[in-house]
N, C-alpha and C positions, 0 to 999 in steps of 0.2 A: 380577395386574397392577393397578396403581393407576390413579387418574384424574387428569386434568390438561387442559391446553390445548395443542393441537397447531396449529402454523401454519407457513406457508411464507413466507419473506421474501426480498427481493432485497437482496443485499449488494454494495456498491460499494467497491472498494479504490482510493482516489484516488491518482494519481501512482505506482502500483505495477504493474509487469508482471513476469511470471515465465515462464521457459522450462520449468521442471519443478518437481516437488514438493520437490526438494532445495533449490531457491532459496527457496521459501516457508518451509521449515524454517529456513534460514539467516537470513531476515529476522526470524522469531520469536526466534531465539537472539540476534540483534543487539539487538532491542528489549528482551529480558530483561536483557541486559548493561547497557543504558542505564538501565533502571529500577533495577537494583541499584546503579549508580553514583550515581543521584540520591538513593536512600535513604541511601547511605553519606555523601553530602554533608550531608544533613539531620542525620544522627547527629553528624557533625563539628561542625555549627553548635550542636547541643545541648550538646556537651561542651567548647566553646571559649569563651574570653572575647572580648568585642568587639575588643580590641586585636589579637587573633590573626587575625581574619578580615576586619575592615572595611578596605577599601582607603583609602589616604591621602586621596584626593579626596572621600571620603564621611565623613570623621571628624566633620564637623559634623552629619550626619544619619544616624547609624548605624542607627536603627530603620527608616528608610525603605529603606536599602540591604538590610537583613536581610529586611524584608517583601517587597521586590521579588524578591530572590533566592529566597526560599522559595516565593513564588507561581509563579515560573518552574519550579522543581523539581516542585511539586505538579502544575502544568499538564502538564509533560513526562510525569510518571508516569501521569496520567489519559489523555492522548492515546495513549501507547504501549500502555497496558492495553486501551483500546478497540480500537486497531488489532490487537492480538493476538487479541482475541475474534473479530474479522472474519477474520483469517488462519486461526485454528483452525477456524472455520466453513467456510472455503474448503477447507482440507485435509480436513475431514470429508466435504464434498461430493465431492471428488475420490476419496477412499477408498471412499465408499459407492457411487459410480458406476463403480468400477473403471477410473478414468482415470489412465493414466500419461503421457498427452499433454495439453497444455492447449489447449482449443478457442479458436479465433480467430473472433470475430464479424465477418465481412466486411462486413455491412451497416453496422456502426459505423465500420469502417475507411473504407468508401466515403464516409460523411458527413464523417469527419475529414479525409481526404486530398483529397477532391473536393468541398469545400464551395462553391466558386464554379462558375458555369456553364462558364467557360472551362476550368477545371481538370477539370471533369467530362467534357467532350468529349475532352480530351487523355488522361485516364486510361482512358476507355472502360469504367468500372465501372458498367454500367447494370444495371437490374433483371434483364434477360435473362441477363447474365453471372452474376449472383448466384444466379439460379434454377437454374443448371446444377449446383449443389451447393455446400455450404459446406465448404471444405477444413479440415483439422486440421493443425496444425504442432506439433512438439515442441521446436523451438529457434529462435533468431533467424535462423539461416541458412535454414531452411525457410520462415519467414515472409517473409524478403526474396525468396526464389525465387518464392513464390506471388504476392507483390505485383508482382514483375517480370512474371510470367506474365500477370497480370490487367491490367497497365497498359501492356503493349507495344502499339505502334500497328500 
């Protein structure tokens, strides 16, 4: 065995939620398709003449349009590649821990849905409710049922 650096990191997938590992894989596949499309556009720019690709309203500033377009494409490739790294880490975590269901962190749901005092009282998601156990849900229906269960008056 070789030597190296081992570390544990917390990974956050912004604005992404998944019901199962298949949905994570679908997002990975979608990102790969978008990356390939962006690369194809870059190749098209390289093999085209300005008259072929520059819109009429940018004819006076073709270099600016091309620069802006390429910057957008490179940014898309970078963002999706970074997201794919995090998604792959998430899939690896799920595989390594034998998880076929995705864990719902109810303490975060409590903070999100019950952020104001008035809503907190209405929801009844108190520390004592959360201490009863952290449920696991494998799909949106189960999540909705659990939220209903924990928020009924």
